[in-house]
C-alpha atoms as a printed R data frame, in Angstrom:
    type eleno elety resid chain resno       x       y        z
1   ATOM     1    CA   UNK     A     1 -46.058 -16.289 -116.836
2   ATOM     2    CA   UNK     A     2 -46.125 -15.030 -113.279
3   ATOM     3    CA   UNK     A     3 -45.693 -17.435 -110.381
4   ATOM     4    CA   UNK     A     4 -49.270 -17.190 -109.087
5   ATOM     5    CA   UNK     A     5 -50.756 -17.951 -112.497
6   ATOM     6    CA   UNK     A     6 -48.379 -20.888 -112.886
7   ATOM     7    CA   UNK     A     7 -49.377 -22.267 -109.468
8   ATOM     8    CA   UNK     A     8 -53.059 -21.908 -110.352
9   ATOM     9    CA   UNK     A     9 -52.583 -23.808 -113.611
10  ATOM    10    CA   UNK     A    10 -50.672 -26.582 -111.810
11  ATOM    11    CA   UNK     A    11 -53.462 -26.885 -109.239
12  ATOM    12    CA   UNK     A    12 -56.144 -27.012 -111.927
13  ATOM    13    CA   UNK     A    13 -54.220 -29.695 -113.835
14  ATOM    14    CA   UNK     A    14 -53.807 -31.679 -110.616
15  ATOM    15    CA   UNK     A    15 -57.511 -31.419 -109.790
16  ATOM    16    CA   UNK     A    16 -58.363 -32.827 -113.249
17  ATOM    17    CA   UNK     A    17 -57.137 -36.208 -111.972
18  ATOM    18    CA   UNK     A    18 -60.328 -36.449 -109.899
19  ATOM    19    CA   UNK     A    19 -62.294 -37.018 -113.107
20  ATOM    20    CA   UNK     A    20 -60.509 -40.294 -113.795
21  ATOM    21    CA   UNK     A    21 -60.204 -41.492 -110.200
22  ATOM    22    CA   UNK     A    22 -62.885 -44.107 -109.658
23  ATOM    23    CA   UNK     A    23 -64.490 -44.403 -106.247
24  ATOM    24    CA   UNK     A    24 -65.692 -47.680 -104.804
25  ATOM    25    CA   UNK     A    25 -69.333 -46.588 -105.122
26  ATOM    26    CA   UNK     A    26 -71.200 -47.536 -108.274
27  ATOM    27    CA   UNK     A    27 -73.699 -45.136 -109.834
28  ATOM    28    CA   UNK     A    28 -75.152 -47.883 -112.008
29  ATOM    29    CA   UNK     A    29 -74.421 -51.511 -112.806
30  ATOM    30    CA   UNK     A    30 -71.701 -50.560 -115.270
31  ATOM    31    CA   UNK     A    31 -70.437 -47.196 -113.973
32  ATOM    32    CA   UNK     A    32 -68.422 -46.252 -110.915
33  ATOM    33    CA   UNK     A    33 -68.652 -42.775 -109.484
34  ATOM    34    CA   UNK     A    34 -65.524 -40.668 -110.009
35  ATOM    35    CA   UNK     A    35 -64.119 -38.475 -107.259
36  ATOM    36    CA   UNK     A    36 -65.107 -35.464 -109.387
37  ATOM    37    CA   UNK     A    37 -68.696 -36.785 -109.648
38  ATOM    38    CA   UNK     A    38 -68.785 -37.130 -105.877
39  ATOM    39    CA   UNK     A    39 -67.428 -33.646 -105.144
40  ATOM    40    CA   UNK     A    40 -69.712 -32.005 -107.705
41  ATOM    41    CA   UNK     A    41 -72.810 -33.750 -106.371
42  ATOM    42    CA   UNK     A    42 -71.946 -32.889 -102.775
43  ATOM    43    CA   UNK     A    43 -71.471 -29.218 -103.763
44  ATOM    44    CA   UNK     A    44 -74.888 -29.200 -105.482
45  ATOM    45    CA   UNK     A    45 -76.475 -30.730 -102.380
46  ATOM    46    CA   UNK     A    46 -74.858 -28.135 -100.091
47  ATOM    47    CA   UNK     A    47 -76.031 -25.301 -102.319
48  ATOM    48    CA   UNK     A    48 -79.632 -26.581 -102.469
49  ATOM    49    CA   UNK     A    49 -79.954 -27.555  -98.803
50  ATOM    50    CA   UNK     A    50 -78.200 -24.561  -97.176
51  ATOM    51    CA   UNK     A    51 -81.097 -22.104  -97.488
52  ATOM    52    CA   UNK     A    52 -83.404 -24.551  -95.693
53  ATOM    53    CA   UNK     A    53 -81.257 -25.250  -92.635
54  ATOM    54    CA   UNK     A    54 -82.446 -23.972  -89.269
55  ATOM    55    CA   UNK     A    55 -78.910 -22.930  -88.389
56  ATOM    56    CA   UNK     A    56 -77.386 -20.729  -91.092
57  ATOM    57    CA   UNK     A    57 -74.009 -21.761  -92.462
58  ATOM    58    CA   UNK     A    58 -71.276 -19.965  -94.348
59  ATOM    59    CA   UNK     A    59 -72.115 -21.402  -97.771
60  ATOM    60    CA   UNK     A    60 -68.933 -20.201  -99.467
61  ATOM    61    CA   UNK     A    61 -66.780 -21.823  -96.785
62  ATOM    62    CA   UNK     A    62 -68.859 -25.010  -96.992
63  ATOM    63    CA   UNK     A    63 -68.543 -25.155 -100.782
64  ATOM    64    CA   UNK     A    64 -64.786 -24.679 -100.561
65  ATOM    65    CA   UNK     A    65 -64.555 -27.548  -98.065
66  ATOM    66    CA   UNK     A    66 -66.773 -29.775 -100.203
67  ATOM    67    CA   UNK     A    67 -64.754 -29.121 -103.341
68  ATOM    68    CA   UNK     A    68 -61.351 -29.845 -101.780
69  ATOM    69    CA   UNK     A    69 -62.207 -32.630  -99.338
70  ATOM    70    CA   UNK     A    70 -61.272 -35.424 -101.745
71  ATOM    71    CA   UNK     A    71 -58.284 -33.848 -103.522
72  ATOM    72    CA   UNK     A    72 -56.004 -36.391 -101.863
73  ATOM    73    CA   UNK     A    73 -57.805 -39.058 -103.916
74  ATOM    74    CA   UNK     A    74 -56.204 -37.602 -107.048
75  ATOM    75    CA   UNK     A    75 -52.937 -39.078 -105.791
76  ATOM    76    CA   UNK     A    76 -53.755 -42.049 -103.578
77  ATOM    77    CA   UNK     A    77 -57.156 -43.177 -104.824
78  ATOM    78    CA   UNK     A    78 -60.350 -43.903 -102.937
79  ATOM    79    CA   UNK     A    79 -60.167 -46.246  -99.988
80  ATOM    80    CA   UNK     A    80 -63.380 -46.671  -98.038
81  ATOM    81    CA   UNK     A    81 -62.877 -45.557  -94.440
82  ATOM    82    CA   UNK     A    82 -64.125 -48.852  -93.020
83  ATOM    83    CA   UNK     A    83 -61.600 -50.786  -95.106
84  ATOM    84    CA   UNK     A    84 -58.732 -48.518  -94.150
85  ATOM    85    CA   UNK     A    85 -59.260 -48.937  -90.400
86  ATOM    86    CA   UNK     A    86 -60.085 -52.644  -90.341
87  ATOM    87    CA   UNK     A    87 -57.565 -54.043  -92.843
88  ATOM    88    CA   UNK     A    88 -53.865 -53.679  -91.966
89  ATOM    89    CA   UNK     A    89 -52.693 -54.356  -95.543
90  ATOM    90    CA   UNK     A    90 -54.913 -51.596  -96.934
91  ATOM    91    CA   UNK     A    91 -53.829 -49.233  -94.167
92  ATOM    92    CA   UNK     A    92 -50.130 -49.898  -94.937
93  ATOM    93    CA   UNK     A    93 -50.658 -49.562  -98.706
94  ATOM    94    CA   UNK     A    94 -52.495 -46.245  -98.252
95  ATOM    95    CA   UNK     A    95 -49.746 -44.937  -95.946
96  ATOM    96    CA   UNK     A    96 -47.027 -46.020  -98.402
97  ATOM    97    CA   UNK     A    97 -48.771 -44.180 -101.276
98  ATOM    98    CA   UNK     A    98 -48.982 -41.042  -99.152
99  ATOM    99    CA   UNK     A    99 -45.275 -41.211  -98.237
100 ATOM   100    CA   UNK     A   100 -44.171 -41.574 -101.887
101 ATOM   101    CA   UNK     A   101 -45.700 -38.222 -102.758
């Protein structure tokens, strides 16, 4: 298999982790949102809202950004921003996870 195809397959396998990575937000009483749920829903929102914006955006660029913005969560999990800046233990744990990779 050529190198580019191999890299693509590795990336796709890596991105699959988003499906099992639970976010802190609950969709219902018994179900947490996954990082994949979040990225998919944000992409749908961008696609539906873009045509109605007063200022036109580059939709393809926006969709690319939306779809990759949480890829880091495949490795280090979801830490709410407020928790990560206000709690030193969480901040250190998040940094340590990032350094191991």
